[in-house]
C-alpha positions as CSV (number, residue, x, y, z in Angstrom):
1,X,-13.7,33.0,14.4
2,X,-10.6,35.6,15.2
3,X,-7.5,35.3,13.9
4,X,-8.5,32.4,11.9
5,X,-5.6,30.5,10.7
6,X,-5.2,28.5,7.2
7,X,-5.0,25.6,9.8
8,X,-8.5,26.5,10.8
9,X,-10.1,26.8,7.1
10,X,-8.5,23.5,6.3
11,X,-9.4,21.7,9.0
12,X,-13.4,22.9,8.8
13,X,-13.4,22.5,4.9
14,X,-11.8,19.1,5.1
15,X,-8.7,19.3,3.1
16,X,-5.3,20.4,3.1
17,X,-3.7,23.4,3.9
18,X,-2.0,23.0,0.6
19,X,-5.3,22.8,-0.7
20,X,-6.5,26.0,0.7
21,X,-3.3,28.0,-0.7
22,X,-3.9,26.7,-4.2
23,X,-8.0,28.2,-3.8
24,X,-6.2,31.5,-2.9
25,X,-3.5,31.7,-5.1
26,X,-4.2,29.4,-8.0
27,X,-7.9,28.7,-8.2
28,X,-7.9,27.3,-11.6
29,X,-6.1,24.3,-10.3
30,X,-8.8,23.2,-7.6
31,X,-11.9,21.6,-9.1
32,X,-15.3,24.1,-8.7
33,X,-16.8,21.7,-5.8
34,X,-13.8,21.8,-3.5
35,X,-12.9,25.8,-4.2
36,X,-16.6,26.7,-3.0
37,X,-16.6,24.6,0.1
38,X,-13.0,26.1,0.8
39,X,-14.3,29.6,0.0
40,X,-17.6,29.1,2.0
41,X,-15.3,28.6,4.8
42,X,-13.1,31.5,4.4
43,X,-16.3,33.6,4.4
44,X,-17.8,32.1,7.5
45,X,-14.1,32.1,9.5
46,X,-13.9,35.7,8.1
47,X,-9.9,34.3,6.9
48,X,-7.4,36.8,5.9
49,X,-4.0,35.4,5.0
50,X,-1.4,36.6,7.2
51,X,0.6,38.8,4.4
52,X,-3.0,40.1,3.2
53,X,-3.7,41.1,6.7
54,X,-0.2,42.8,7.0
55,X,-1.2,45.1,4.0
56,X,-4.2,46.2,5.1
57,X,-2.9,47.3,8.2
58,X,-0.2,49.3,6.1
59,X,-3.5,51.1,4.1
60,X,-3.1,49.2,1.0
61,X,-0.9,47.6,-1.7
62,X,-0.8,50.9,-4.3
63,X,-2.2,48.4,-6.9
64,X,-6.0,48.5,-8.8
65,X,-6.8,45.4,-10.6
66,X,-8.8,45.8,-14.0
67,X,-10.8,42.2,-14.5
68,X,-11.8,42.0,-18.4
69,X,-12.7,40.3,-21.1
70,X,-11.5,40.5,-25.0
71,X,-8.2,42.4,-23.7
72,X,-7.2,42.4,-27.1
73,X,-10.2,44.3,-28.9
74,X,-9.5,47.7,-29.8
75,X,-12.1,49.5,-27.6
76,X,-10.2,47.9,-24.1
77,X,-7.0,49.4,-25.2
78,X,-8.7,52.5,-25.8
79,X,-10.5,52.2,-22.4
80,X,-7.8,51.2,-20.5
81,X,-5.6,54.2,-21.9
82,X,-8.1,56.2,-20.2
83,X,-7.5,54.4,-16.6
84,X,-4.0,54.5,-17.2
85,X,-3.9,58.3,-17.2
86,X,-4.6,58.8,-13.9
87,X,-4.0,55.3,-11.9
88,X,-0.4,55.3,-13.2
89,X,1.5,58.1,-11.1
90,X,0.2,56.6,-7.8
91,X,-1.0,53.3,-8.3
92,X,0.3,49.9,-10.4
93,X,-2.3,48.5,-12.9
94,X,-2.7,44.6,-12.5
95,X,-4.3,43.4,-15.7
96,X,-6.8,39.9,-15.6
97,X,-7.8,38.5,-18.6
98,X,-11.2,36.9,-18.3
99,X,-12.2,34.0,-21.0
100,X,-14.7,31.9,-19.5
101,X,-17.4,32.2,-16.7
102,X,-15.0,30.0,-14.6
103,X,-12.0,32.2,-14.7
104,X,-14.5,35.3,-13.7
105,X,-15.7,33.8,-10.7
106,X,-12.5,32.5,-9.7
107,X,-11.1,35.7,-9.9
108,X,-13.9,37.7,-8.0
109,X,-14.1,35.1,-5.2
110,X,-10.2,35.1,-4.5
111,X,-9.1,38.8,-5.4
112,X,-11.4,40.0,-2.2
113,X,-9.9,37.5,0.0
114,X,-6.5,37.9,-1.0
115,X,-6.2,41.6,-0.8
116,X,-3.6,42.0,-2.6
117,X,-5.4,45.0,-4.2
118,X,-6.3,48.1,-3.5
119,X,-9.5,48.5,-5.5
120,X,-11.0,46.9,-8.6
121,X,-12.4,47.8,-12.1
122,X,-14.6,45.4,-13.4
123,X,-15.3,45.7,-17.3
124,X,-18.1,44.4,-19.3
125,X,-18.4,41.3,-17.0
126,X,-21.9,40.8,-14.6
127,X,-21.6,38.7,-11.7
128,X,-24.2,37.8,-9.2
129,X,-25.1,38.1,-5.7
130,X,-22.5,35.9,-4.0
131,X,-19.5,37.6,-5.7
132,X,-21.2,40.9,-5.0
133,X,-21.6,40.1,-1.4
134,X,-18.0,38.7,-1.2
135,X,-16.5,41.9,-2.5
136,X,-18.7,43.8,-0.1
137,X,-17.6,41.6,2.8
138,X,-14.1,41.8,2.5
139,X,-14.2,45.8,1.9
140,X,-13.0,45.5,-1.6
141,X,-14.1,48.9,-3.3
142,X,-14.7,48.0,-7.1
143,X,-16.2,49.8,-9.8
144,X,-18.0,48.4,-12.9
145,X,-18.1,49.5,-16.5
146,X,-20.7,48.7,-19.1
147,X,-22.4,46.9,-16.5
148,X,-24.3,48.0,-13.1
149,X,-25.2,46.7,-9.4
150,X,-26.9,48.6,-6.8
151,X,-23.4,47.9,-4.3
152,X,-21.0,49.1,-6.8
153,X,-20.3,52.8,-8.2
154,X,-20.9,52.3,-12.6
155,X,-20.0,54.1,-15.8
156,X,-22.3,52.7,-18.6
157,X,-23.8,53.8,-22.1
158,X,-27.0,53.3,-23.7
159,X,-26.9,50.5,-25.9
160,X,-29.9,50.5,-27.4
161,X,-29.9,54.4,-27.9
162,X,-27.0,54.0,-30.1
163,X,-29.1,51.3,-32.2
164,X,-31.8,53.8,-32.2
165,X,-29.6,57.1,-33.1
166,X,-28.3,54.7,-36.4
167,X,-31.7,53.8,-37.6
168,X,-32.8,57.3,-37.4
169,X,-29.5,58.7,-39.1
170,X,-30.2,56.3,-41.9
171,X,-33.6,56.5,-42.1
172,X,-33.5,60.5,-42.3
173,X,-31.0,59.8,-45.5
174,X,-33.6,57.9,-47.5
175,X,-32.4,54.4,-46.9
176,X,-35.3,51.5,-46.9
177,X,-33.6,48.2,-47.1
178,X,-31.1,48.4,-44.0
179,X,-29.3,45.1,-42.6
180,X,-27.5,44.6,-39.9
181,X,-23.9,42.5,-39.1
182,X,-23.6,41.4,-35.4
183,X,-22.8,38.8,-33.0
184,X,-24.7,35.4,-33.0
185,X,-23.2,33.9,-29.8
186,X,-21.9,35.7,-26.5
187,X,-20.0,33.8,-24.1
188,X,-21.8,33.8,-21.0
189,X,-19.8,35.6,-18.8
190,X,-19.9,39.0,-21.1
191,X,-22.4,41.3,-21.9
192,X,-24.6,41.6,-24.6
193,X,-24.1,44.5,-26.4
194,X,-24.7,43.5,-30.0
195,X,-28.2,42.4,-28.8
196,X,-29.3,45.2,-27.0
197,X,-27.9,47.6,-30.2
198,X,-29.9,45.8,-32.9
199,X,-33.2,46.2,-30.7
200,X,-32.5,49.6,-30.9
201,X,-32.1,49.7,-34.4
202,X,-35.0,47.1,-35.1
203,X,-37.4,49.4,-32.8
204,X,-36.5,52.7,-34.5
205,X,-37.0,51.2,-37.7
206,X,-40.1,49.6,-36.9
207,X,-41.2,53.4,-35.6
208,X,-40.4,54.8,-39.3
209,X,-42.9,52.4,-40.6
210,X,-39.7,49.8,-42.1
211,X,-39.5,45.8,-41.3
212,X,-35.8,44.7,-40.8
213,X,-36.3,41.1,-42.3
214,X,-34.7,37.9,-40.7
215,X,-32.6,37.6,-44.5
216,X,-31.4,41.4,-43.0
217,X,-29.7,40.1,-39.7
218,X,-26.6,38.3,-40.4
219,X,-25.3,37.1,-37.4
220,X,-21.9,35.1,-36.7
221,X,-18.7,35.2,-34.3
222,X,-17.2,38.3,-33.6
223,X,-14.5,39.4,-35.9
224,X,-13.6,41.1,-39.0
225,X,-13.2,37.9,-41.2
226,X,-16.8,36.4,-40.0
227,X,-18.3,40.0,-40.5
228,X,-17.1,40.1,-44.4
229,X,-18.3,37.1,-44.9
230,X,-21.6,37.4,-43.7
231,X,-21.5,40.7,-45.8
232,X,-21.2,38.6,-48.7
233,X,-24.0,36.9,-47.7
234,X,-26.3,40.3,-47.6
235,X,-24.8,41.5,-50.6
236,X,-25.7,38.3,-52.5
237,X,-29.5,38.7,-51.6
238,X,-32.2,39.6,-54.3
239,X,-32.6,43.0,-52.9
240,X,-29.2,43.6,-51.3
241,X,-29.5,46.4,-48.2
242,X,-28.4,49.6,-49.0
243,X,-27.2,50.2,-45.7
244,X,-25.3,47.9,-43.0
245,X,-25.1,48.3,-39.1
246,X,-22.6,46.5,-36.9
247,X,-22.3,46.8,-33.4
248,X,-18.4,47.2,-33.4
249,X,-16.0,49.0,-35.9
250,X,-14.3,46.2,-36.5
251,X,-17.3,44.3,-38.1
252,X,-17.7,47.5,-40.0
253,X,-14.0,47.2,-41.5
254,X,-15.2,43.6,-42.3
255,X,-18.2,44.9,-44.3
256,X,-16.2,47.3,-46.2
257,X,-13.6,45.1,-47.0
258,X,-16.9,42.8,-48.9
259,X,-18.3,46.3,-50.3
260,X,-14.7,46.6,-51.9
261,X,-14.6,42.9,-53.2
262,X,-18.1,43.5,-54.8
263,X,-16.6,46.9,-56.4
264,X,-19.8,48.2,-54.3
265,X,-19.1,52.1,-54.1
266,X,-19.3,53.3,-50.4
267,X,-21.8,54.8,-49.5
268,X,-23.6,55.6,-53.2
269,X,-24.1,51.8,-53.4
270,X,-24.1,50.8,-49.4
271,X,-24.0,52.6,-46.4
272,X,-22.0,51.1,-43.5
273,X,-21.8,52.2,-39.9
274,X,-20.0,50.6,-37.1
275,X,-20.0,51.2,-33.3
276,X,-17.2,52.5,-30.8
277,X,-15.0,55.2,-33.0
278,X,-11.8,53.4,-32.1
279,X,-8.6,55.5,-33.5
280,X,-8.9,53.6,-37.0
281,X,-12.3,54.9,-37.5
282,X,-11.4,58.2,-38.2
283,X,-8.2,57.1,-40.5
284,X,-10.3,55.4,-42.7
285,X,-13.7,58.0,-42.8
286,X,-15.8,55.3,-41.0
287,X,-18.9,56.5,-40.0
288,X,-19.6,55.2,-36.6
289,X,-21.3,55.6,-33.1
290,X,-19.1,57.2,-30.8
291,X,-18.7,56.0,-27.0
292,X,-16.6,58.0,-24.9
293,X,-14.0,54.9,-24.3
294,X,-11.0,56.6,-22.7
295,X,-13.6,59.0,-21.0
296,X,-15.1,56.1,-19.5
297,X,-12.1,54.6,-18.4
298,X,-11.1,57.7,-16.5
299,X,-14.2,58.5,-15.1
300,X,-14.2,54.6,-13.7
301,X,-11.3,55.2,-11.7
302,X,-12.0,58.5,-10.9
303,X,-14.7,56.6,-8.9
304,X,-12.5,54.4,-7.4
305,X,-10.1,56.5,-6.4
306,X,-12.3,58.6,-4.7
307,X,-13.9,55.5,-2.8
308,X,-10.6,54.5,-1.8
309,X,-9.6,58.2,-0.3
310,X,-13.4,58.1,1.4
311,X,-15.3,54.9,2.2
312,X,-18.2,56.8,3.1
313,X,-18.7,58.5,-0.2
314,X,-22.2,57.5,-1.6
315,X,-22.3,55.1,-4.9
316,X,-22.7,56.8,-8.1
317,X,-23.8,55.7,-11.2
318,X,-22.5,57.3,-14.7
319,X,-24.4,57.2,-17.9
320,X,-22.1,58.7,-20.9
321,X,-23.4,60.3,-24.0
322,X,-23.2,58.2,-27.2
323,X,-22.7,60.7,-30.1
324,X,-23.1,59.7,-34.1
325,X,-20.0,60.6,-35.7
326,X,-20.7,61.4,-39.6
327,X,-17.7,60.6,-41.9
328,X,-17.5,59.4,-45.1
329,X,-19.1,55.5,-45.4
330,X,-22.7,56.8,-44.6
């Protein structure tokens, strides 16, 4: 319907205009079934709120949204720094914290419609076809980081290859009892990087003729303290590991703390390797797999700015290299 109004949406959806407004501005305050019905009508009528229609006519809002989980994680902060180096001069950055699949879906449903952003960076948040189609149909340019979709440009790494690199490094240095401390449960709205890194680690050990027995795989909620406790469980084994790989530097720090509490020498008694290479890794001498966090943020915003300047630019999928950084812990 051309020039559909909020009254048209409310009538077709069988709700009040207040409910339509809430769906657009505070979707968490509307139950899922009603929200879905209103959004379906918005899509059907191609409704654009008046204020947002004016913004489109002005050729943009000069704002870029960053949609991400775990925004307090050091890796997020480092990646955001890369985004900010390029975006801050011309665009305001708006951060949207995602702590549930419902919140992710709410943002992806309403942000393209309200059009308070010129573009969107989506970090480590896979999403389905309905959300993808809404972004496309509302001409909301987006770039994905750590996940991919054929309709959008993306920046990724090969998590399995990172795990393989660690295993090959440890085997080359003579380790035969290699363990893993990782994530037991990953929220349904996030990507499973821990599992991917474990798969690569396990496969490379198997290729070298080594097994990764179940007792050498310690999984729990992501965090420094949990990693410390899991490491103690490994060190309690009759034949404790001589090397431990963690899929994040934060978890590696917990393992190092446990080794210190046991008076174990690192790396003589136990080698420890992390993943990410956040800033603190260099300060403490942590051997880790470096993923180019700041570069991934810069590349992602470059791809987005290029699309905002020319919507005809083709979708690009960029895979950044990983590097194993040798320091004193392994």
